[in-house]
Every structure is written in structure tokens, then in C-alpha cells.
C-alpha positions as CSV (number, residue, x, y, z in Angstrom):
1,X,-8.8,32.2,16.5
2,X,-12.4,31.4,18.7
3,X,-12.4,28.6,16.8
4,X,-8.6,27.7,18.1
5,X,-9.3,28.6,21.3
6,X,-12.1,26.0,21.9
7,X,-9.9,23.4,20.8
8,X,-9.8,20.1,22.7
9,X,-6.5,19.4,23.9
10,X,-6.4,16.8,22.0
11,X,-7.1,18.9,19.2
12,X,-4.2,21.6,20.5
13,X,-1.5,18.6,20.7
14,X,-2.3,17.2,17.3
15,X,-1.7,20.8,16.0
16,X,1.1,22.0,17.6
17,X,2.4,18.2,16.7
18,X,1.7,19.0,12.7
19,X,3.4,22.7,13.2
20,X,6.2,20.8,15.2
21,X,7.1,18.4,12.8
22,X,6.9,20.5,9.3
23,X,9.0,23.1,11.7
24,X,11.7,20.0,12.0
25,X,11.6,19.1,8.8
26,X,12.1,22.7,7.4
27,X,15.0,23.1,10.3
28,X,16.5,19.9,8.7
29,X,16.4,21.1,4.8
30,X,17.5,24.1,5.7
31,X,20.6,22.4,7.3
32,X,21.6,20.4,4.2
33,X,19.9,17.2,5.3
34,X,19.2,15.1,2.3
35,X,16.3,13.2,3.2
36,X,13.9,16.0,1.7
37,X,14.1,16.9,-1.8
38,X,10.7,19.3,-2.3
39,X,8.7,20.8,0.6
40,X,5.9,18.9,-0.1
41,X,5.8,17.5,3.6
42,X,5.4,20.4,5.2
43,X,3.2,22.2,3.1
44,X,1.0,18.4,3.7
45,X,1.7,18.6,7.2
46,X,0.8,22.5,7.2
47,X,-2.2,21.7,5.8
48,X,-3.7,19.1,8.2
49,X,-3.1,21.6,10.8
50,X,-4.9,24.3,9.2
51,X,-7.6,21.7,9.0
52,X,-8.0,20.3,12.2
53,X,-7.6,23.9,13.8
54,X,-10.0,25.3,11.8
55,X,-12.7,22.8,10.0
56,X,-15.7,21.0,11.1
57,X,-14.9,18.4,13.6
58,X,-16.8,15.3,11.9
59,X,-13.6,14.1,9.8
60,X,-11.1,15.9,11.5
61,X,-9.6,13.6,13.9
62,X,-9.4,11.4,11.1
63,X,-6.8,13.5,9.1
64,X,-5.2,14.4,12.6
65,X,-4.2,11.1,13.2
66,X,-4.1,9.8,9.5
67,X,-1.6,12.6,8.1
68,X,1.4,12.0,11.3
69,X,0.6,8.4,11.0
70,X,1.5,8.2,7.3
71,X,4.9,10.5,8.2
72,X,6.0,8.4,11.0
73,X,5.5,5.1,8.7
74,X,7.3,6.9,6.2
75,X,10.4,7.7,8.4
76,X,10.5,4.3,9.7
77,X,10.4,2.7,6.3
78,X,12.7,5.3,5.0
79,X,15.3,4.5,7.7
80,X,15.2,0.6,7.2
81,X,15.8,0.7,3.6
82,X,18.0,3.7,3.1
83,X,21.6,2.2,2.2
84,X,24.5,4.6,1.8
85,X,22.5,7.8,2.0
86,X,22.7,9.3,5.7
87,X,19.2,8.5,7.1
88,X,16.9,9.7,9.2
89,X,18.3,7.6,12.3
90,X,21.8,8.6,12.0
91,X,20.6,12.6,12.1
92,X,18.9,11.9,16.0
93,X,21.6,10.0,17.1
94,X,24.8,12.2,15.7
95,X,24.6,15.5,17.4
96,X,27.5,16.9,15.4
97,X,25.8,18.9,12.5
98,X,23.2,20.6,15.1
99,X,20.5,21.9,12.5
100,X,20.2,18.5,11.2
101,X,20.2,16.8,14.7
102,X,17.7,19.6,16.4
103,X,15.3,19.4,13.2
104,X,15.1,15.2,13.6
105,X,14.5,16.2,16.9
106,X,11.5,18.3,16.5
107,X,10.5,16.2,13.9
108,X,10.0,12.5,16.3
109,X,8.7,15.1,18.6
110,X,6.3,17.0,16.7
111,X,5.2,13.8,15.4
112,X,4.8,11.8,18.8
113,X,2.6,15.0,20.0
114,X,0.5,14.8,16.5
115,X,-0.3,10.8,16.7
116,X,-1.2,11.2,20.4
117,X,-3.2,13.9,20.2
118,X,-4.9,12.6,17.0
119,X,-5.7,9.3,18.9
120,X,-7.1,11.7,21.3
121,X,-9.6,13.3,19.5
122,X,-11.0,10.2,18.0
123,X,-11.0,8.4,21.9
124,X,-13.1,11.8,22.8
125,X,-15.7,11.0,19.5
126,X,-16.0,7.3,20.7
């Protein structure tokens, strides 16, 4: 636990963002969203959060930036190429299904926080 307390603010923001993104995806799944057929996304996000929080710092900033970046690009690409299926952007703009809407909001806020923290960790190294 002492290792987590010694993390930089950027690393803490990154870990918090990764966990929020995973929580948002889990809320979306629980609320019935069809966008995530497996739990692979939340597992990868939580694994990245553990790596950033508890592993050696030399390469963890890259994990902290690349993982949310890939998920962010994935959300954008999925939203652009989706057809008839309810897409992520619809989930963000239609609060009719509260669970899906809240999960999508957590997802976006978490990605923004994780990306910001990841950039901050890399800038701190330089």
C-alpha cells in the first residue's frame, strides 16, 4: 500500500481513470448494453491499473498511456463504423436507460482521466 501512496499525482489520476473506465464498462454490461460481449475490456483495464500502481516505474507510463489510448480509439472507431446496432455515442446522448447512460459517462470520464494521467507520467519522465 505504501507504493500506491508514493505514486505521483499523474500516476494516481491514471490508475483512477483506468478503474473508472473498467467500472463504467461493467455498469454498461450489467445494464444490458450490447457493446461489450465479454469481460475482456474491464480485465485489461484493471490489469493495467495494477501494473501502473504496483510495478517498477521504468515502463509503466507507457502502459498507462497506451491502454486507455487503444480503448479510446476503439470507442471512436466502433462509433463511426457501427451500423444499426446501438452505438456508444447513442448511449452517451440518450439518458433514457439510466444504467447504460451512467456507465457510458463513467467510461468517457475514466478514459479522459487515464489519458491525462498517462501523458502526465510520460512528461514527468522527460
